[in-house]
C-alpha positions in Angstrom: 14.4 -49.7 -51.3 15.6 -53.0 -50.5 17.0 -53.5 -47.0 20.6 -53.2 -48.5 20.2 -50.0 -49.8 18.3 -48.4 -46.9 21.2 -49.4 -44.8 23.7 -47.9 -47.0 21.7 -44.5 -47.3 21.1 -44.1 -43.4 25.0 -45.0 -43.3 25.9 -42.4 -45.7 23.4 -39.9 -44.3 25.2 -40.3 -40.8 28.7 -39.8 -42.2 27.3 -37.0 -44.2 26.6 -35.5 -40.6 29.6 -36.5 -38.9 31.8 -34.9 -41.7 29.9 -31.6 -41.1 29.6 -31.9 -37.3 33.8 -32.8 -37.5 34.6 -29.8 -39.7 32.6 -27.2 -37.2 34.0 -28.5 -34.0 35.8 -25.7 -32.4 34.3 -22.9 -34.4 33.6 -20.0 -33.1 31.1 -17.6 -33.8 33.4 -15.3 -34.6 35.7 -17.8 -37.0 32.1 -18.5 -38.6 31.6 -15.0 -40.0 34.7 -14.3 -41.4 34.6 -14.4 -45.1 38.1 -16.0 -46.6 37.5 -13.8 -49.9 35.5 -12.0 -52.7 32.7 -14.1 -53.7 33.4 -17.0 -51.4 31.2 -18.1 -48.2 31.8 -17.7 -44.7 31.3 -21.0 -42.5 27.4 -20.1 -41.4 27.1 -19.2 -44.9 28.1 -22.6 -45.8 26.0 -24.3 -42.8 23.2 -21.6 -43.5 23.3 -23.9 -47.4 23.6 -27.1 -45.9 20.4 -26.7 -43.9 18.4 -25.1 -46.8 19.7 -27.9 -49.2 18.3 -30.4 -46.8 15.2 -28.7 -46.5 14.8 -27.9 -50.4 15.6 -31.4 -51.3 13.5 -33.0 -48.8 10.3 -31.2 -50.3 11.1 -32.2 -53.7 11.1 -36.0 -52.3 7.6 -34.9 -50.9 6.5 -33.2 -54.2 7.6 -36.0 -56.6 5.5 -37.7 -58.9 4.8 -41.3 -59.5 5.8 -43.1 -62.1 4.8 -46.3 -63.9 8.2 -47.5 -64.8 11.0 -46.7 -62.6 13.7 -44.6 -63.3 16.7 -46.5 -63.1 20.0 -44.4 -63.6 23.0 -47.0 -62.0 25.5 -44.8 -63.2 24.3 -41.7 -61.9 23.8 -43.0 -58.7 27.7 -44.2 -58.4 28.6 -40.6 -59.4 26.7 -39.1 -57.0 28.4 -41.4 -54.4 31.6 -41.1 -56.0 31.9 -37.5 -56.7 29.0 -36.0 -54.8 31.6 -34.5 -51.7 34.3 -33.8 -54.3 35.7 -30.0 -54.5 37.6 -30.0 -57.3 35.0 -28.7 -59.4 33.3 -25.9 -58.2 29.6 -26.1 -58.6 27.2 -22.9 -58.6 24.3 -23.4 -55.9 20.5 -22.9 -57.1 19.3 -19.8 -56.0 16.9 -21.5 -53.4 19.8 -22.4 -51.8 22.4 -19.7 -52.0 22.9 -18.4 -48.4 20.9 -15.0 -47.4 21.3 -14.5 -43.5 18.7 -16.7 -42.8 20.3 -17.6 -39.1 21.7 -15.6 -36.7 24.3 -17.6 -35.6 25.9 -21.0 -36.1 24.4 -22.7 -34.0 20.8 -22.1 -34.9 22.0 -23.1 -38.7 23.5 -26.3 -37.4 20.4 -27.1 -35.3 18.0 -26.2 -38.3 19.9 -28.8 -40.3 20.4 -31.4 -37.6 16.6 -31.3 -37.5 16.2 -31.4 -40.9 18.3 -34.7 -41.3 16.6 -36.4 -38.5 13.4 -35.9 -40.4 15.2 -37.5 -43.8 16.2 -40.2 -41.6 13.2 -41.1 -39.9 11.7 -40.9 -43.8 14.2 -43.8 -44.8 13.3 -45.9 -42.0 9.6 -45.2 -42.6 9.3 -45.2 -46.4 8.7 -48.2 -47.9 8.1 -47.3 -51.5 10.2 -47.7 -54.4 11.5 -44.2 -54.4 13.1 -45.0 -58.0 9.5 -44.8 -59.2 8.8 -41.4 -57.9 10.7 -38.7 -60.0 11.0 -34.9 -59.3 13.3 -32.0 -61.1 16.4 -31.3 -59.6 17.6 -27.7 -60.8 21.1 -28.9 -61.9 20.5 -32.5 -62.8 17.2 -32.2 -64.3 14.5 -35.3 -64.0 15.6 -37.5 -61.4 14.2 -40.2 -59.2 14.1 -40.0 -55.4 16.4 -42.6 -54.4 19.0 -40.2 -56.2 17.9 -36.9 -54.2 18.3 -38.9 -50.8 22.1 -39.9 -52.5 22.6 -36.4 -52.8 21.4 -35.3 -49.6 23.6 -38.0 -47.7 27.0 -36.7 -49.5 26.0 -33.0 -49.4 27.3 -32.1 -45.9 30.2 -33.8 -46.5 30.9 -31.7 -49.8 30.7 -28.4 -47.5 32.3 -30.0 -44.7 35.5 -29.9 -47.2 34.7 -26.2 -48.3 34.6 -25.5 -44.4 38.0 -26.7 -44.0 39.5 -25.0 -46.9 37.8 -21.6 -44.9 39.3 -22.5 -41.5 42.6 -22.5 -43.3 42.6 -19.5 -45.5 40.8 -17.2 -42.4 43.0 -18.7 -39.7 45.3 -16.5 -38.0 
């Protein structure tokens, strides 16, 4: 990863974290537990999903395999950055990242996410590998390189920050 790419990923990782923190600002535990309707997630469930997904995606990087030739897919990288946070299309979460009540409250879920995000930032700051030469299998996208996984990790919280805003609007009152 070039220094420019490193700085861009770090900035996007921070933007995703900031979007999530902003969406959660002022959310009470009572509001966090409200479910807006059948088949929809509460704010706490969204926070759990984001925290668990951060761990799961990071584990995909650590379990990735080195390839001789980098897997470069610039259109997919651009797509991830452009549409990764888009909420106009519903996407089904992989089973491993669906909320199951792993956290007893919103604060616990957020702290877990932030600790995971800090680990991710440390990895980006210290890793000197060409992450496009490390591949892994994403449950929805198939074979991807680890640079793409970092891009997914960076934008993922922003997608769910938008979902949290939708839940707040649907459960207000």
